[in-house]
C-alpha positions as CSV (number, residue, x, y, z in Angstrom):
1,M,59.0,92.2,126.7
2,F,55.5,92.6,125.3
3,E,56.0,96.4,124.7
4,K,59.1,95.6,122.7
5,L,57.2,93.0,120.7
6,E,54.4,95.4,119.9
7,A,57.0,97.9,118.7
8,V,58.6,95.2,116.5
9,E,55.3,94.3,115.0
10,K,54.5,98.0,114.3
11,R,57.9,98.5,112.6
12,Y,57.3,95.3,110.6
13,E,53.9,96.6,109.3
14,E,55.6,99.9,108.4
15,L,58.3,98.0,106.4
16,T,55.6,95.9,104.7
17,K,54.1,99.1,103.2
18,M,57.6,100.5,102.4
19,V,58.8,97.6,100.3
20,S,55.8,97.8,98.0
21,D,56.0,101.7,97.7
22,P,57.0,102.6,94.1
23,E,59.2,105.5,95.3
24,I,61.1,103.1,97.6
25,I,61.4,100.5,94.9
26,A,62.9,103.1,92.6
27,N,65.7,103.6,95.0
28,Q,67.3,100.1,95.0
29,A,69.7,100.8,97.9
30,E,66.9,102.0,100.2
31,W,64.6,99.2,99.0
32,Q,67.2,96.5,99.7
33,K,67.9,97.9,103.2
34,A,64.1,97.9,104.0
35,M,63.8,94.3,102.6
36,K,66.7,93.1,104.8
37,E,65.2,94.7,107.9
38,H,61.8,93.3,107.0
39,A,63.2,89.8,106.7
40,S,65.1,90.1,110.0
41,L,61.9,90.9,111.9
42,E,59.6,88.3,110.2
43,D,60.4,85.4,112.5
44,V,59.7,87.4,115.7
45,V,56.4,88.8,114.3
46,V,55.1,85.4,113.1
47,K,55.9,83.9,116.5
48,F,54.3,86.9,118.4
49,R,51.1,86.6,116.3
50,E,51.0,82.9,117.0
51,Y,51.4,83.8,120.8
52,K,48.5,86.3,120.6
53,K,46.3,83.9,118.8
54,V,46.8,81.2,121.4
55,K,46.3,83.7,124.2
56,Q,43.0,84.8,122.6
57,S,41.9,81.2,122.3
58,M,42.6,80.7,126.0
59,E,40.6,83.8,126.9
60,E,37.7,82.8,124.7
61,A,37.7,79.3,126.1
62,E,37.7,80.6,129.6
63,E,34.5,82.6,128.8
64,L,32.8,79.5,127.2
65,M,33.6,77.5,130.4
66,Q,30.7,79.4,132.1
67,D,28.3,77.7,129.7
68,P,27.5,74.2,131.1
69,D,26.8,72.8,127.6
70,M,30.3,74.0,126.4
71,K,32.3,73.5,129.6
72,A,34.0,70.1,128.7
73,L,35.0,71.2,125.2
74,A,36.1,74.7,126.4
75,E,38.1,73.3,129.3
76,E,40.1,71.1,126.9
77,E,40.9,74.1,124.6
78,Y,41.7,76.3,127.6
79,Y,44.3,73.9,129.2
80,S,45.8,73.1,125.8
81,A,46.3,76.8,125.1
82,K,47.6,77.5,128.6
83,E,50.2,74.7,128.2
84,Q,51.5,76.3,124.9
85,L,51.9,79.8,126.2
86,P,55.1,79.4,128.4
87,K,56.9,77.6,125.5
88,L,55.9,80.4,123.1
89,E,57.1,83.0,125.6
90,E,60.5,81.3,125.8
91,E,60.8,81.1,122.0
92,L,59.9,84.8,121.8
93,K,62.7,85.7,124.4
94,I,65.2,83.8,122.2
95,L,64.0,85.6,119.1
96,L,64.4,89.0,120.7
97,I,68.1,88.4,121.5
98,P,70.0,90.8,119.1
99,K,71.1,88.8,116.1
100,D,74.8,88.8,115.1
101,P,74.7,91.2,112.1
102,D,77.4,89.0,110.4
103,D,75.4,85.7,110.6
104,D,74.2,85.8,107.0
105,R,77.7,86.6,105.6
106,N,80.0,84.3,103.7
107,I,83.3,83.5,105.2
108,I,87.0,83.3,104.6
109,C,88.6,80.5,106.7
110,E,92.3,80.3,107.4
111,I,93.9,77.1,108.8
112,R,97.5,77.1,109.9
113,G,99.6,74.3,111.3
114,G,100.8,75.2,114.8
115,A,103.0,73.3,117.2
116,G,104.1,69.9,116.0
117,G,105.9,70.4,112.7
118,E,104.9,68.0,109.9
119,E,102.3,66.4,112.2
120,A,100.6,69.8,112.7
121,A,100.6,70.4,109.0
122,L,98.9,67.0,108.4
123,F,96.3,67.9,111.1
124,A,95.7,71.2,109.3
125,G,95.0,69.1,106.2
126,T,92.6,66.9,108.2
127,L,90.7,70.0,109.4
128,F,90.5,71.4,105.9
129,R,89.1,68.1,104.6
130,M,86.5,68.1,107.5
131,Y,85.3,71.6,106.6
132,A,85.2,70.9,102.9
133,M,83.0,67.8,103.5
134,Y,80.8,69.9,105.9
135,A,80.4,72.5,103.2
136,E,79.4,69.8,100.7
137,R,76.7,68.5,103.1
138,K,75.3,72.0,103.3
139,H,75.4,72.6,99.6
140,W,77.8,75.5,100.1
141,K,80.5,76.5,97.6
142,L,84.1,76.3,98.7
143,E,87.0,78.1,96.8
144,I,90.6,77.7,97.8
145,L,92.3,81.2,97.9
146,N,95.8,80.3,99.1
147,E,97.6,77.1,100.0
148,N,101.1,76.2,101.2
149,E,101.3,72.4,101.0
150,T,104.0,70.2,102.6
151,G,105.6,67.2,100.9
152,L,103.5,64.7,102.9
153,G,100.2,66.1,101.9
154,G,99.6,68.5,104.8
155,Y,99.3,72.3,104.9
156,K,101.5,74.8,106.5
157,E,98.5,77.1,105.8
158,V,95.4,77.1,103.7
159,S,92.8,79.8,103.1
160,F,89.5,79.3,101.5
161,M,86.2,81.1,101.0
162,V,82.8,79.4,101.7
163,T,79.6,81.0,100.2
164,G,76.1,80.0,101.0
165,K,73.1,80.6,103.3
166,G,74.0,81.3,106.9
167,V,77.7,80.2,106.6
168,Y,79.1,82.5,109.2
169,S,76.3,81.6,111.7
170,R,77.3,78.0,111.5
171,L,81.1,78.2,111.4
172,K,81.9,81.3,113.5
173,F,82.6,79.1,116.6
174,E,85.4,77.3,114.8
175,S,87.9,80.1,115.4
176,G,90.6,79.1,117.9
177,V,93.3,76.5,118.5
178,H,92.4,72.9,117.6
179,R,94.5,70.2,119.3
180,V,95.2,66.7,118.1
181,Q,96.5,63.7,120.1
182,R,97.5,60.7,118.0
183,V,100.4,58.4,117.0
184,P,102.0,59.8,113.8
185,D,102.7,57.4,111.0
186,T,106.4,58.5,111.3
187,E,106.6,57.4,114.9
188,S,108.1,53.9,115.2
189,S,107.7,53.6,119.0
190,G,104.0,54.2,119.0
191,R,104.2,57.3,121.2
192,I,101.2,59.7,121.2
193,H,102.1,63.2,119.9
194,T,100.2,66.4,120.7
195,S,100.0,68.9,117.8
196,T,97.9,72.0,117.1
197,A,96.4,73.9,114.2
198,T,94.8,77.4,114.4
199,V,91.5,78.2,112.6
200,A,90.4,81.7,111.9
201,V,86.9,82.3,110.5
202,L,86.4,85.8,109.1
203,P,83.2,87.3,107.7
204,V,83.4,88.5,104.1
205,V,82.6,92.2,103.9
206,E,81.3,94.4,101.1
207,D,83.5,97.0,99.5
208,V,81.4,99.8,100.9
209,E,81.8,98.6,104.5
210,I,85.6,98.7,104.6
211,E,87.5,101.5,102.7
212,I,91.2,101.0,102.2
213,N,93.4,103.9,100.9
214,P,95.2,102.5,97.9
215,A,98.3,104.4,99.1
216,D,98.3,102.2,102.2
217,I,98.7,99.0,100.1
218,K,102.0,97.5,99.0
219,M,101.6,94.8,96.3
220,E,104.2,92.1,95.6
221,V,103.9,89.5,92.9
222,F,105.6,86.1,92.8
223,R,105.4,82.7,91.2
224,S,102.7,80.3,92.4
225,S,104.3,77.2,94.0
226,G,103.0,73.9,95.3
227,A,104.3,71.2,97.5
228,G,108.1,70.9,97.5
229,G,108.5,74.3,95.9
230,Q,107.4,73.1,92.4
231,H,106.1,76.0,90.3
232,I,102.6,75.7,89.1
233,N,103.2,78.2,86.3
234,K,106.1,80.2,85.0
235,T,104.5,83.6,85.3
236,S,104.4,85.8,88.4
237,S,100.6,85.6,88.9
238,A,100.6,85.1,92.7
239,V,99.8,88.3,94.7
240,R,100.8,89.4,98.2
241,L,99.2,92.5,99.6
242,I,100.7,94.3,102.6
243,H,98.6,96.8,104.5
244,I,101.3,99.3,105.6
245,P,99.5,100.9,108.7
246,T,98.8,97.5,110.3
247,G,101.4,95.2,108.8
248,M,98.6,92.8,107.8
249,V,99.5,90.5,104.9
250,A,97.1,88.6,102.5
251,E,98.3,86.3,99.8
252,C,96.5,84.5,96.9
253,Q,98.0,82.2,94.4
254,T,95.3,79.8,93.3
255,E,94.1,81.6,90.2
256,R,96.1,81.9,86.9
257,S,95.2,85.5,86.6
258,Q,97.2,88.1,88.6
259,L,94.0,90.3,88.6
260,Q,91.9,87.5,90.1
261,N,94.5,86.8,92.8
262,R,94.7,90.5,93.7
263,E,90.9,90.6,94.0
264,Y,90.8,87.6,96.3
265,A,93.8,88.9,98.4
266,M,92.0,92.2,98.8
267,R,88.9,90.4,100.0
268,M,91.0,88.5,102.6
269,L,92.6,91.8,103.7
270,K,89.3,93.6,104.1
271,S,87.9,90.7,106.1
272,R,90.9,90.7,108.4
273,L,90.6,94.5,109.0
274,Y,86.9,94.2,109.6
275,E,87.5,91.4,112.1
276,Q,90.2,93.5,113.9
277,E,87.8,96.5,114.2
278,K,85.0,94.2,115.4
279,A,87.2,92.7,118.1
280,K,88.2,96.2,119.2
281,Q,84.6,97.3,119.5
282,D,83.7,94.2,121.4
283,A,86.5,94.8,123.9
284,E,85.3,98.4,124.4
285,R,81.9,97.2,125.5
286,A,83.1,96.7,129.0
287,N,79.6,96.6,130.5
288,A,78.5,93.8,128.1
289,R,78.7,90.2,129.0
290,K,81.4,88.4,127.0
291,S,80.2,85.1,125.8
292,Q,82.6,82.3,126.6
293,V,81.3,80.4,123.5
294,G,81.5,83.1,120.9
295,S,84.6,85.0,122.0
296,G,86.5,83.6,119.0
297,D,89.9,84.2,120.6
298,R,92.4,82.5,118.2
299,S,94.8,81.8,121.0
300,E,92.2,79.9,123.0
301,K,92.3,76.1,122.9
302,I,88.8,75.2,121.9
303,R,88.8,71.5,121.0
304,T,90.8,68.3,121.3
305,Y,90.7,65.4,118.8
306,N,91.9,62.3,120.7
307,Y,92.5,59.5,118.2
308,P,93.4,56.7,120.6
309,Q,90.1,57.2,122.5
310,G,88.0,58.1,119.4
311,R,86.8,61.2,121.2
312,I,86.4,64.8,120.2
313,T,85.9,67.3,123.1
314,D,84.9,70.9,122.9
315,H,86.3,72.6,126.0
316,R,84.0,75.6,125.9
317,I,80.8,73.7,126.6
318,G,82.4,70.5,128.0
319,M,80.8,68.3,125.3
320,S,82.4,65.1,123.9
321,I,81.5,63.3,120.7
322,F,82.4,59.7,120.1
323,Q,81.3,59.5,116.5
324,F,84.9,60.2,115.6
325,E,85.0,59.2,111.9
326,N,81.6,60.8,111.1
327,F,82.7,64.1,112.7
328,L,86.0,64.2,110.6
329,N,83.9,63.4,107.6
330,G,81.9,66.6,108.0
331,D,79.1,65.6,110.4
332,L,79.5,68.7,112.5
333,D,75.8,69.7,113.1
334,E,75.3,68.1,116.5
335,L,78.2,70.0,118.0
336,I,77.6,73.2,116.1
337,D,73.9,73.2,117.3
338,S,75.1,72.8,120.9
339,L,77.5,75.7,120.6
340,I,74.8,77.9,119.1
341,A,72.4,76.9,122.0
342,A,75.0,77.6,124.6
343,D,75.8,81.0,123.1
344,R,72.1,81.8,122.9
345,A,71.6,80.9,126.6
346,E,74.6,83.0,127.6
347,R,73.4,86.0,125.7
348,L,69.8,85.6,127.0
349,K,71.3,85.6,130.5
350,G,73.1,88.8,129.6
351,E,69.9,90.4,128.3
352,E,68.0,89.6,131.6
353,E,70.7,91.0,133.9
């Protein structure tokens, strides 16, 4: 581990010189790449230097313990430093786990009502509200890209983009099937219904990362419509893009401009294609440990929202939360932190094997 840390520190020092080199600065693409790598190594290097400083203090204190006049003071410093080292070593192990390259990206989130008809659509609306409130807490920006509302205020489907610092790192574990158990307002006998909604979280990719042949895209335009089929406007500004080789479809109808809707639909399409390619690459790494937390399988039931018992259970880590209303109002950090910790532990285990 320490050889690896020395190599990381050496590379960090090289990059520190590079980012202040006028020749590198003149080439913006190269400078930005170096800056990004420099920033990605900083936390590891700062922690490693802290570790080395504490270790040096321990060694110096051990020498001073030979001096009778300094022994008491030196012993205190020695044992204090010795106590810190194992904790710092653990922190360094975690920091050395390869970071998900998508963690700093913005996201496109798609929520679709699943089994359960109108009740599933209402639950999709509840999930959308929950993520919107979480984004607000985090001071992230949320933009609706596409929505298909139902008459009762739910969503057959809703797609939105969230931009801000570390959005994907916090929301990537939300992909999968969310299940709700509650008595619908329309149920006169008080019977508990089980419905589902599917959430897909896709990292937003840059144009240079995914190239699409224009000949592979079929574009259709149609009128934007809201709940009950009421037209929002009288012009065909809504856009549907079909990627012919894969059959993937992306729609956007929230903007008044056809050009803007096409741009957003193209972003959605690129994110889906990127996610498909990423899933394929992950599957091909047969010798790599597949994390049960971060697999992001959209067919996997990941969480149950039980209204009668006021309990939310995440099935991947077996964690239940009873702050039901707070959670639905966007207080997701406790569960998200636990999912991140579980994923990190799983990947650390994979690194050690």
